[in-house]
C-alpha positions in Angstrom: 25.0 7.2 28.6 25.9 7.0 24.9 23.2 5.1 23.0 23.5 3.8 19.4 20.3 2.4 17.8 20.7 0.2 14.8 17.4 0.1 12.8 15.7 0.0 9.5 12.5 2.1 9.6 10.8 -0.4 7.3 11.0 -2.8 10.3 8.1 -2.6 12.6 10.1 -3.3 15.9 12.7 -0.8 14.7 10.1 1.9 14.4 8.8 1.1 17.9 12.3 1.7 19.3 12.8 4.9 17.5 9.4 6.3 18.4 10.0 5.4 22.1 13.3 7.2 22.2 11.9 10.3 20.6 8.8 10.5 22.7 10.8 10.1 25.9 13.6 12.5 24.8 16.2 9.9 25.0 19.4 11.1 23.3 20.5 8.5 20.7 22.4 8.0 17.5 20.3 6.3 14.8 22.4 4.0 12.6 20.6 2.9 9.5 20.8 -0.8 8.6 19.1 -1.4 5.2 17.5 -4.8 5.1 16.9 -4.8 1.4 20.6 -4.3 0.8 21.5 -7.1 3.1 23.3 -4.8 5.6 21.9 -6.8 8.5 24.0 -9.9 7.2 27.4 -8.2 7.1 30.2 -9.4 9.5 30.3 -5.9 10.9 26.6 -5.9 12.0 26.8 -9.4 13.2 29.5 -8.2 15.7 26.6 -6.3 17.2 23.8 -8.8 16.7 24.9 -12.3 15.8 21.3 -13.1 14.8 21.6 -10.7 12.0 18.4 -8.8 12.7 17.3 -5.3 13.6 16.8 -3.5 15.9 19.9 -3.7 18.1 21.5 -1.2 20.5 25.1 -0.5 21.8 25.4 1.4 25.1 28.6 3.2 25.9 30.4 1.3 23.2 30.3 -1.9 25.2 26.9 -3.3 26.1 25.1 -4.8 23.2 21.4 -5.9 23.2 19.0 -7.2 20.5 15.4 -8.2 20.5 13.0 -5.3 20.5 11.0 -6.2 23.6 14.2 -6.5 25.7 15.5 -3.3 24.3 12.3 -1.4 25.2 12.3 -2.8 28.7 16.0 -1.8 29.1 15.5 1.7 27.8 12.4 2.3 30.0 14.4 1.1 33.0 17.8 2.7 32.4 16.9 6.2 31.3 15.5 8.8 33.8 12.5 10.7 32.8 10.6 7.8 31.1 6.9 8.1 32.3 5.8 5.2 34.5 2.9 4.3 32.1 5.3 2.9 29.5 6.7 0.2 31.8 5.1 0.6 35.2 6.9 0.1 38.5 3.9 -2.1 39.7 5.1 -5.7 39.3 1.6 -7.0 38.5 1.2 -4.4 35.7 4.6 -5.3 34.4 3.7 -9.0 34.4 0.6 -8.3 32.3 2.7 -6.3 29.8 5.2 -9.1 29.6 2.4 -11.5 28.9 1.2 -9.4 25.9 4.7 -9.1 24.6 5.4 -12.8 24.8 2.1 -13.4 23.0 2.9 -10.8 20.3 5.8 -12.7 18.7 4.0 -16.0 18.4 0.7 -14.6 17.2 0.3 -11.1 15.9 3.8 -10.9 14.6 3.8 -14.3 13.1 0.6 -13.7 11.2 1.7 -10.2 10.0 5.0 -11.4 8.7 3.6 -14.5 6.9 0.9 -12.5 5.2 2.9 -9.5 4.1 6.0 -11.5 3.1 4.0 -13.9 1.0 1.7 -11.4 -0.7 4.3 -8.7 -1.4 7.9 -8.7 0.0 9.3 -12.2 -0.6 10.7 -11.5 -4.0 12.8 -8.7 -2.6 14.6 -11.3 -0.5 14.9 -13.8 -3.3 12.0 -15.9 -2.5 8.8 -16.6 -4.5 5.4 -15.5 -3.2 3.3 -18.3 -1.5 -0.4 -17.8 -1.6 -1.1 -20.7 0.7 1.3 -19.3 3.4 -0.3 -15.9 2.9 -3.7 -17.3 3.5 -2.5 -19.0 6.7 -0.9 -15.8 7.8 -4.0 -13.9 7.3 -5.9 -16.4 9.5 -3.5 -16.0 12.3 -3.4 -12.2 11.9 -7.2 -11.9 11.9 -7.5 -14.3 14.9 -4.9 -12.1 16.7 -6.7 -8.9 16.1 -9.9 -10.5 17.5 -8.0 -11.6 20.6 -6.6 -8.1 21.2 -10.1 -6.7 21.1 -11.6 -9.4 23.3 -8.8 -9.6 25.9 -6.9 -6.3 26.3 -8.9 -3.4 24.7 -11.3 -2.8 27.5 -14.2 -0.3 27.6 -12.6 1.5 30.5 -9.5 2.9 28.7 -8.1 3.8 25.3 -5.1 1.4 25.5 -4.2 -2.2 26.3 -5.2 -3.5 29.7 -7.7 -0.7 30.1 -5.0 2.0 30.5 -5.5 5.7 29.9 -1.9 6.0 28.6 0.1 3.7 26.3 2.7 1.2 27.4 5.6 -0.4 25.5 3.1 -3.2 24.5 0.8 -0.7 22.8 3.7 0.7 20.8 5.0 -2.7 19.7 1.6 -4.1 18.7 0.5 -1.0 16.9 3.7 -0.7 14.9 3.2 -4.3 13.9 -0.2 -3.7 12.6 0.9 -0.6 10.7 2.9 -3.0 8.5 -0.4 -3.6 6.7 0.1 -0.2 5.1 2.3 -2.1 2.6 -0.8 -3.9 1.4 -3.4 -2.6 -1.1 -6.6 -0.9 0.2 -8.7 -4.0 -0.5 -6.6 -6.3 1.6 -6.2 -3.7 4.4 -9.9 -3.0 4.6 -10.7 -6.8 4.6 -8.4 -7.4 7.6 -8.8 -4.2 9.7 -12.4 -3.3 8.6 -14.2 -5.6 11.0 -12.1 -4.4 14.0 -13.4 -1.0 15.1 -11.7 -1.1 18.4 -8.4 -1.8 16.8 -8.8 1.1 14.4 -9.5 3.5 17.2 -6.6 2.2 19.3 -4.3 2.8 16.5 -5.5 6.4 16.2 -5.2 6.9 20.0 -1.6 5.5 19.9 -0.7 7.8 17.1 -2.1 10.8 19.0 -0.3 9.9 22.2 3.0 9.8 20.4 2.7 12.6 17.9 4.4 14.0 16.0 7.0 11.2 16.2 4.7 8.3 15.2 3.8 9.8 11.8 7.4 11.1 11.2 9.0 7.7 11.8 6.4 5.9 9.6 7.1 8.1 6.7 9.7 5.6 5.6 7.0 3.0 5.4 4.7 5.1 3.3 7.5 6.1 0.9 8.5 2.4 0.5 4.8 1.6 -0.3 4.8 4.1 -3.2 8.0 2.7 -4.5 6.7 -0.8 -4.3 3.5 0.1 -6.1 5.5 1.7 -8.9 7.7 -1.3 -9.3 4.7 -3.7 -9.5 3.1 -1.7 -12.4 
């Protein structure tokens, strides 16, 4: 099966796809799509994803798929050798993972994007910063972190749903939270500081996917340094 993965490593769902493929030894070609250069809006890329967003995949030059959750479910189901804990065969466990993934987009992701876009990144996409929107985003983000701790990070396991090994839901949500690395230390500590379970879960997910987690996130850290230099 020939797999092309269209990503920008500054994109949190893109990183989740690349890490998943690397951890599970899925052979793929990574095609870089630079969001800051508008490459996701070109007619060529919109032939692959009409929504003009990353990530997206093409399988055997014919099958095209976008939306990161759908891609991860497909990859976990289509490629042999993917460990069951990523996307369990048990239907009840799958349903619980789907529930977390559906919640993710309307809650954790919404808060993360609103906060980071409106405190840092909006000018790079030709929009002004919006402190009110940033404050609303932070409320949603903080509430989402509290819900993750209360509902899915149970005492019996290191990962979501009390599991001893990560699922695709762990990878998606942790990559989302890692976007806070864009922010300064004060903001990051204010948001993540009260959530000790979240902090430990991030470390556990890093360890479960090393060395790929850190390697894929290098693009984020490099972009942060560049952003800080531009703001001086």
